[in-house]
Backbone bond lengths (Angstrom), bond angles and torsions (degrees), N, CA, C in turn:
res aa  C-N    CA-C-N  psi(-1)  N-CA   C-N-CA  omega(-1)  CA-C   N-CA-C  phi
1 M - - - 1.436 - - 1.525 105.23 -
2 G 1.356 114.61 141.46 1.452 120.16 177.27 1.497 108.94 -75.49
3 R 1.333 115.14 172.15 1.436 120.81 178.83 1.485 112.34 -113.73
4 C 1.274 118.17 140.38 1.439 124.86 174.99 1.545 108.43 -97.43
5 F 1.259 118.98 124.92 1.475 120.43 178.44 1.496 109.94 -105.67
6 K 1.326 111.73 78.64 1.458 120.65 175.88 1.524 106.95 -116.00
7 R 1.308 118.32 156.59 1.437 122.51 176.80 1.482 109.25 -110.83
8 F 1.322 116.04 143.50 1.418 124.02 -179.35 1.512 111.91 -116.40
9 S 1.281 116.75 137.42 1.443 120.53 167.00 1.494 108.20 -131.75
10 F 1.288 116.38 162.70 1.469 117.48 -177.14 1.540 113.55 -71.25
11 N 1.319 116.77 -16.32 1.450 120.76 178.26 1.480 115.80 -98.78
12 S 1.301 119.60 -28.67 1.451 123.01 179.94 1.530 110.42 -162.31
13 I 1.309 114.32 162.19 1.440 120.64 174.95 1.510 109.09 -104.16
14 V 1.311 116.30 128.20 1.472 122.63 179.97 1.482 110.37 -114.36
15 I 1.303 116.76 128.56 1.478 120.04 177.46 1.508 106.58 -115.49
16 A 1.406 113.45 109.04 1.484 119.37 -175.34 1.525 109.13 -71.00
17 S 1.304 116.41 139.56 1.453 123.91 179.10 1.520 114.68 41.88
18 D 1.331 113.34 51.29 1.461 123.19 -176.76 1.556 110.81 -58.81
19 R 1.280 119.87 -39.38 1.443 121.37 -177.82 1.479 110.84 -62.40
20 H 1.333 118.33 -45.75 1.452 124.02 179.52 1.556 110.46 -65.54
21 R 1.256 117.43 -43.37 1.479 122.78 -177.50 1.509 109.07 -62.60
22 K 1.309 119.60 -43.68 1.490 120.80 -177.43 1.487 109.26 -59.63
23 S 1.283 121.79 -34.29 1.428 122.65 -176.93 1.550 110.04 -71.14
24 L 1.356 116.37 -22.46 1.461 120.56 -178.28 1.530 112.45 -92.53
25 M 1.339 119.62 -22.52 1.450 123.04 -172.21 1.558 111.33 -85.73
26 P 1.277 118.32 124.32 1.469 118.63 176.30 1.509 110.37 -68.78
27 L 1.350 116.64 160.83 1.462 121.02 179.47 1.481 114.12 -62.95
28 D 1.316 117.31 -26.86 1.501 121.33 -178.46 1.529 109.63 -93.01
29 N 1.275 118.62 23.41 1.498 121.89 -176.70 1.509 107.80 -58.60
30 P 1.340 118.45 130.24 1.458 122.32 179.21 1.529 112.53 -69.27
31 C 1.320 118.00 -11.77 1.450 122.80 178.53 1.503 112.69 -97.27
32 A 1.302 113.82 37.91 1.476 123.76 -177.81 1.517 111.41 -62.09
33 S 1.291 116.61 -177.63 1.456 121.85 -170.39 1.514 115.05 -55.47
34 N 1.325 119.61 -27.48 1.500 118.81 -177.96 1.532 112.74 -83.31
35 D 1.324 120.17 -5.37 1.436 123.14 -179.23 1.561 108.67 -91.99
36 P 1.329 116.75 111.84 1.503 116.50 -176.12 1.527 113.01 -70.27
37 P 1.311 117.26 156.16 1.450 120.23 -179.67 1.543 110.74 -72.23
38 S 1.318 115.01 159.41 1.442 119.97 172.66 1.466 109.93 -66.63
39 P 1.355 118.44 139.97 1.468 119.19 177.02 1.572 113.03 -80.44
40 C 1.326 116.54 3.20 1.455 120.76 -178.47 1.552 108.29 -58.91
41 V 1.351 115.29 133.91 1.467 120.27 178.15 1.571 108.83 -119.87
42 G 1.321 116.31 10.23 1.470 120.74 174.43 1.520 112.92 82.95
43 I 1.300 117.87 9.69 1.462 119.66 173.22 1.506 106.61 -109.63
44 C 1.304 115.39 83.83 1.502 121.41 -168.52 1.519 108.72 -99.71
45 V 1.334 114.60 86.50 1.457 120.86 178.72 1.500 107.58 -139.50
46 I 1.329 117.74 123.06 1.473 120.92 178.77 1.496 109.60 -82.09
47 N 1.324 117.81 121.02 1.445 124.66 -179.61 1.558 107.77 -71.87
48 P 1.281 119.91 124.65 1.450 122.38 -177.88 1.541 113.67 -65.69
49 Q 1.308 116.34 -26.22 1.509 120.01 177.97 1.523 111.88 -79.49
50 T 1.299 119.12 -48.42 1.432 123.67 -176.03 1.506 114.24 -88.89
51 Q 1.307 116.85 -22.43 1.489 124.13 -173.53 1.519 110.69 61.91
52 L 1.330 116.25 29.44 1.468 123.89 178.25 1.491 107.32 -117.61
53 C 1.293 117.87 155.20 1.440 123.16 171.85 1.560 107.04 -69.52
54 D 1.382 113.13 131.48 1.471 116.67 178.81 1.498 112.90 -64.79
55 G 1.299 117.01 -25.86 1.519 121.06 -177.49 1.526 111.42 -81.01
56 C 1.336 118.93 -53.25 1.452 121.61 -168.40 1.541 112.80 -112.10
57 L 1.332 118.87 -8.05 1.449 126.15 177.67 1.536 112.31 70.50
58 R 1.302 119.24 14.36 1.463 120.56 177.82 1.501 111.63 -89.04
59 T 1.319 115.75 157.45 1.476 119.38 173.88 1.510 108.40 -80.38
60 L 1.341 115.23 165.98 1.493 118.20 176.14 1.511 111.08 -57.85
61 D 1.330 118.61 -41.25 1.484 123.24 179.21 1.532 110.93 -58.31
62 E 1.346 115.31 -45.69 1.482 119.43 -179.82 1.537 111.09 -67.56
63 I 1.288 118.39 -37.71 1.434 121.97 178.53 1.585 109.86 -62.56
64 A 1.353 113.19 -50.41 1.441 119.91 -176.83 1.517 111.29 -62.44
65 A 1.313 119.24 -35.49 1.457 123.72 -172.44 1.550 112.52 -91.60
66 W 1.298 118.84 -11.06 1.460 122.53 -173.26 1.494 113.81 -46.25
67 W 1.312 119.46 -49.06 1.443 121.89 -175.08 1.516 112.56 -72.54
68 D 1.321 117.81 -14.89 1.421 121.85 178.99 1.542 110.04 -95.54
69 Y 1.300 119.31 -18.42 1.481 123.32 -179.30 1.516 109.92 -66.48
70 D 1.349 115.26 144.09 1.454 119.18 169.89 1.513 108.77 -79.36
71 P 1.329 118.99 167.80 1.476 121.11 -179.90 1.503 115.08 -52.77
72 T 1.357 118.05 -37.34 1.475 120.18 178.57 1.536 109.64 -62.74
73 Q 1.325 117.18 -46.11 1.471 119.16 -178.45 1.516 109.79 -65.25
74 K 1.310 119.72 -36.90 1.432 122.91 -179.80 1.563 111.07 -65.75
75 Y 1.325 115.04 -42.24 1.463 118.21 178.98 1.546 110.77 -68.09
76 A 1.308 116.94 -31.86 1.470 119.24 174.86 1.530 111.63 -64.68
77 V 1.325 117.24 -40.83 1.470 121.31 176.47 1.509 110.50 -62.44
78 L 1.351 115.40 -46.65 1.459 119.86 -178.66 1.538 109.14 -60.61
79 A 1.319 118.94 -39.91 1.475 121.15 177.64 1.484 111.23 -64.79
80 E 1.285 118.78 -36.33 1.498 122.69 177.17 1.500 109.72 -66.52
81 L 1.340 117.38 -35.36 1.492 119.05 -175.59 1.535 109.72 -63.77
82 E 1.309 116.91 -37.07 1.478 119.47 178.92 1.537 111.20 -61.09
83 G 1.339 114.62 -40.76 1.434 118.03 -179.85 1.549 112.74 -69.86
84 R 1.365 114.38 -37.77 1.431 119.40 178.03 1.544 112.23 -63.76
85 L 1.311 114.83 -41.93 1.446 119.70 177.61 1.562 110.75 -62.09
86 A 1.301 117.14 -44.55 1.443 120.12 178.91 1.516 112.03 -61.13
87 R 1.347 116.08 -43.04 1.451 118.64 178.19 1.502 115.44 -67.11
88 I 1.329 115.52 -33.94 1.458 119.06 175.68 1.551 110.59 -68.14
89 V 1.316 114.55 -45.66 1.512 118.41 -179.71 1.515 112.35 -63.56
90 D 1.337 116.51 -41.42 1.499 116.99 -177.49 1.553 112.98 -87.74
91 G 1.310 116.06 1.86 1.451 119.67 174.54 1.521 116.77 80.12
92 T 1.302 116.88 14.15 1.453 121.64 -179.43 1.558 113.16 -101.77
93 F 1.296 118.38 4.87 1.470 120.12 -177.76 1.474 114.19 -57.43
94 F 1.344 116.57 -39.62 1.471 121.72 179.95 1.480 116.45 -89.75
95 D 1.324 119.28 1.34 1.420 123.46 -178.05 1.517 110.13 -75.22
């Protein structure tokens, strides 16, 4: 499977140099519109307390498997990230 190099943030999705990338992607690209972008933001540090990446809040297993996940699995991880962030912010992550 090919890789989509899109960046994800909790507020918006940013696609860097989209115009250039479109000219390089074939029409049968497996990273078509239904494949969500990786939530990686380039801050790849596993927090020893949470065991989550400080940048994207994924577990090591989720990070390692991301490119093998189908779109449904990726959307499930993205939905879980919202909940993780809320629990970390409100202090209930370790409850």
